[in-house]
N, C-alpha and C positions, 0 to 999 in steps of 0.2 A: 731761598735759603733753607728751606726745610730738610732737603736732602743731606745737609750737613749735620744734622741732629742725630744724637745716638738713636738706636733701633728702640730702645726702652721708651725714650721721650715720644718717639712717633706713635708708639702703640699707646702710650698714655692719651696723647691727644686724640687718637682714633677712639679711644673709650668714652670721649666726651662727645662725639658725634652721634646725633640721634638717629640718622637714616642711612641707608646703605647708598644712596645717591651722593650723600656728603662724603662717605668713605671712598666710593668710586672716584669723586672729583679729586680727592686729596691724592689718591694712587696715581692719577694721570698727572700729578704735577711734575714728575720726573720718572725716568726709568728705574732708578734706585728704589723709590718710593713704591713703584707698582710692584716691584719684586718682593718688597716686604709685606705690602698690604693685600695683594691679590688672595693670598692664603686666608688672611683675616676676613676678607669680603666674602668669601666662599663659606667660611665658618658661620658668620653671622647670618648669611642667607639660609643656611641649613637649621640655625637655630630659631630664628625669628620670622623667617618668611616662607616657611613650608617647603624648602628646597625648590624654590620657582625656578632658579637658574638651572637645576637639574632637569625639570619639566620642559623648559624652553629649549634646552640641549637636544632632549628626545624628539621634541615635534620639529625641531629644525636640522636635525641631522649633524649638529655640531659636536664631533667627537671629542675634540680637545676641552671645551667647556664641560661636556659630561664627565670626562675624566677627573676634571679637577673637583667638580661637584661631588662626585662620588667619593673621592678621597677625603673631602672635608666632612661629609655625612659620617663616613666611617670613623674618622678621628673623633667626632663629637661624641659618638656612641662609645668609643673606647675611653674617653677621658672624663665623661659625665655619666651621672645617673639619670636617664631619661625616662620620663613617663611614657606610657603606651596609650595614652588617650588620643583621640582623634585630633588633637591639636599640637601633639608632641612630635619630635623629630623621627621616632620610630615609625609613627603612622605614616608621616610624609615620604619617608624613604620607601617603605613598602608600597606605598600608593605610586611612587614614581616607577618601582620595578614591574608593577602590573601595567602601568601605561607602556613602559618599554615593550612588554609583551604584546600588548594590543597593537602598537603602531610599528612592530616588526624591528626594533632596535636590539638585535641580538647582542651587539658590542655592550651595551650598557647592561642588559640582563646578565651578561657573563662576568662583567666587571663587578656588579653589585653581589653576584652570588659569591664570588671569590673573596669578598671582604669577610665572609662568614657571618655577617650580621642580619642575613635575610632568612626569613621562614618562606621557603619556596612555596608552601600550601597556603600563604595568607590569602584571605578573601576580601576583596574590596567592599565597603558598606554599601555601594549602590545596588550592585547586583548579588553580593555573596559570591563573586566569581574569582578564581584562582589565576594566576599568570598563564598556567597551562590551557585553562578555559579560553581565556581571551586569545591566545596565539592560535589555537585550534579553530576558533569561531572566525577570527579574521584572516586565515589562511596564510599566517607567517610562518612558513614552513622552517626557515632557519632557526627562529627562536624555538619553535615546537620541538624540532630535533634536537636542539641542546636540553631543552627541559626533560623530555621523555628518557634521556641518559642519565638523568641525575638519580642517585640511589633511593633517596626518599620522598621523591615526587609521588603524589597520590593521583595515578591515572584515572581513576574513576570519582574524582571529587565533583561534588554537586554544587551548583549555584542555588539561590534561594527558590527556584522554580523547580529544582531536581533535575535540572538538564546537565549532563556529563559533557565532558570536552568532545566525546566521540558524537553524542546527540547534536551538539552545537555545530560540529562541522558537516554533520549530514544535513541539518535545516539550511545552512548557509551555502551548500554547495562546494565545499572545499575538499576536493578528491584527495589531494595530497596530504592534508590533514588526517583524513580517514585512513589512508593506507599507512601513514607513520604510526598512528595509534594501534591499528590493528596488528601492525607488524611486531609490536611488543609481545603480543599473545597474553597480555595481563589486563585487557579491558573487557567489559561485559556488554556485548553487542545486544543483549536484550534488556538493559536497563531503562526504567520507565521514568518519566517526569512526574512531578507531583500534580500538576494540574489536568493535563490531557491523557496522562497514563500512556503516553505513546513511546514506542522504541525507537530507536535511531532509523531502522527500516521503515517504520510508518511514518516518521518526519520526512524521510527521503521521498517516500511515495506520495505524500501530501503536497511536496513542493515539485515533484516530478523530475527528481535528480536520478536519472536513469543509470548513470555509470557508478554512482555512489550505491545505489541499490543492487547493482551486480556484484560489486565489491563486497558488500554486506552479506550478499546470499551465497558467497563463496565459503563463508565461515560455517563450518559444520554444526556449530551448536545454535546457530541463529534460527529464531522462531519466525517463519515467513507468514505465519496467520494469527498474530496476536490481536487481541480486542482492546481498543482504547476505552476512555471513560464513557463514551457514547455507544460503544459496541461496534465501532467501525473498524475494518480491518485494513491493512495496507492496500488490498484489492479495492476495497470500497473507496478509500482516500483517493487512489489514483483514478478511479472511475469519475468520480465527482469532480475531479480537476481536469478531465479530459485528456489524461496521459495515456494514450493507448499503447504505446511500446511499453511503458511501465506495468500496464495491466498484463500485457502479453508475456513479460518476463516472469511476472508472479505465476501466472496460469501454466507457464512452461515447467515449473517445479513439480507440478502435479500434487503438491501439498498444501493447496488451499481449497476453501469451501467456497466455490462460486456463488452458491446460493444462500451465503450467510446473512442473516438479517441484524440489523442494528437493534439498540435497545428501545429507542422512543418511537420512531416512525415505522419500525419494523420492515425496513426496505432492504432489498437485495442490491448488490453492485449494479445489476442490470436496470432495476427499477430508478436508481439515482442517475446513472447514465442517460436514460430515456427522459427523465425529469429535467435534465440540464440541456438536453438536445446535442448530446455527444455522440454523434454519428460514428465516427471512428472507433469509439470504445465499445459501442453497441455492436458493431460488427466483430470486433475481437472477441467478445464475450459469447455471442451467437456461435462462434466455432467451437466452443466447448461442448464435449459430448455430455457433460453432466448439467449443463444449464437447463434450468425450469423457467421458461418465459412466461408462465401465466400465474405465477405467484402474486399474491396481493398484499398490499401494505395494511397498516393498522385502520385505514379509512377505506378499506376495499378497492383501492386503486391498483390497477396493474401497470407495467411497463408500457403496454399498448394504450391504455386509456389515457396515461398522463401525457404520451407523446402526442395524441390526437388532441387533448385539451389545450396543449400548449402549442398547437399548430405547427408542429415539427413533422413536415411530410416526409422527409427523407428517412427519419428514424421509424415513422410509422410503416413506411413501405418495407423497411429492412425486416421489421417484426413480421409484418403480413408474409412476405415471401420466405421467411425462415422455416415455415412449417412447424414450428415450435410453439405457437400461440394457440390455445384453446378458445376459440371465438365464442363457445357457447357459454363461457363463464368468465366474460371479459372484465366486468366491473361489479363487485359484490355490493355497491350501493345502487345497484339496479339503474345504472346509467348506461346506455348504450354510447359507446364513443363514437358518435357520428362526427365526421369531419367538419371543421370550420372552413371559412372562406379561404383559409391559407393552404389548405390541402386539396390537391387536384381531384376533380369529380370522378377520375377512375378509381382512386383509392376509396372514394366515398361509396360508389357503386359496388366495388367488390366486397367492402366491409358490410353494406347492407344486405347484399345478396346472401353473403355466407352467413350473416347472423340469422336471416329469414330461413335459410335451409336448415339451419341447427335447430331453431325453433320448431319448424315443421317436422322435424326427425324425433325431436323429443315428444311432440304431442301424439304422434303415431305410434 
């Protein structure tokens, strides 16, 4: 008989119910009651439950539920003075906006923006990241395309770690995101993060994101040889990771120092490649006319001595046959890099014979 009651009485009854579940049960009593109480239910959810209905709709792709939840949230903010604490409707609404960008719900992102109640540059408390940053990192191009077109969006907003949307996209390998951001011509391709001091290009090299590296290097203002906090260049990072094609692309610019030493170990890209046994990278580096293969690190180890000590026979042979290794000063800690059992005897014999010859020549 509840559906025969006046709407005012139904709303009074609803006010006495403690939980959304009870309100929902009452709403399902009849079609008329549902029409009256569904709006109340969404308002209560936005007021007391952190807009959980909206978060569920975003994750489940329920557009009708999302639309009703957004409408209720906006109505609540227009009719009530709401605090902006981490437990208030303002916070939960903005949190939902960021989650929509993260999960690729461009419909919700648009609806919430159109309410006029959203600060599009709001940063979530977990990572200090904006909706734009999440969309770029997760490769949600539809949301990203919408956000970059907004007048007041901060394209180079940084999260707690100093990562810009471009940096996040470069790290995660989202080429479309990188292109969308670069196309605006309003992003800084040389922005560095706070911890590693790496540019987007350095992060792309570190992850071996070849196509993203190419896209970044097409920008006239991009620095192809920056140093990070350890003194590693993009070339050094690519070499350590074993990304030979990435190393080749960087060398092809003619703007990188192939013999650049890092700050701590004082190792060049070639030394790092030999240390990690990256045969293809060593081959690429040795093609460079400017390579100095006999450089030693802070402990006196050269690329050859590290390759021998590590038992990396193929890298050892590449270095020996390159003609770019000074066998008379192989290891400054006075350890002749005699091959271990993992290196074929032919390599051992050639190294020993050449070292002996160098010693005899110097003594004469």
